[in-house]
N, C-alpha and C positions, 0 to 999 in steps of 0.2 A: 766479235770478244770474247776469247773465254768467261769463263765463271771462275781463276786464279787470279787472286792478288797480292801482290807480293810487297815485302815492307823488309826498311832497312835497320839493324840495331847496329847507330853510328854510338862509337865507343871514344872519349878524348883520352888520347892518349900522353901527347904531347904538351907540355903549356906553350900558348902562345904570346907570352907574354916574348916581349921582343920582335916581332914581327909589326910590320905596318896594322894605322887600323882596321883599318880593310877588314884581313887578313877575321882581326880580332869580330870584330864588326860579324861578320860570317860563322862565328864561331860560334857569339850569342847569337845569333837569329837560328841555328840551325839547336839553341833549346840546351847547348848545352857552359854551366859553370864551375864545372870540376873534375878532376883525373882521372878517370878513372869511370865516371857516369853513363852512363847508358839511352842513349831513348830512340825511341822507333818513331820511324818516319814511310810513310804510304813512294810506292816508288818512285815521281815524276822527273819529273826531262828540270823540273826547277832545283829541285834538292838534287837533283845525279851533277846539274852544273858546281850546285854553291861541292856538293863536294868535294871535286876534280880542283877545283881555288888551296883550299886546303884537307889538301892527302895529307899530305906531311905529317899534319899532327891530331889526324882521325885515322881508324880504327874499322872498317866498317863489311855485317853479319851481313848476306843475304836469305831471305825467311820466303818460300811459298807455299800460300796455304788457299786451303782448297773450298 
């Protein structure tokens, strides 16, 4: 394993109003409450799967730390 740890900066760019309860729940589970709010998560398969389901609502930026 490498010593580098990837983090993801996730920003809510579109409101989940009008989308299914599952998508709203996924946005909340990511820790996003307001538009333009940014949260930081470790890059894990679980988080990647959640982001894939709400990719039309969020913007993701990767950061690699050594």
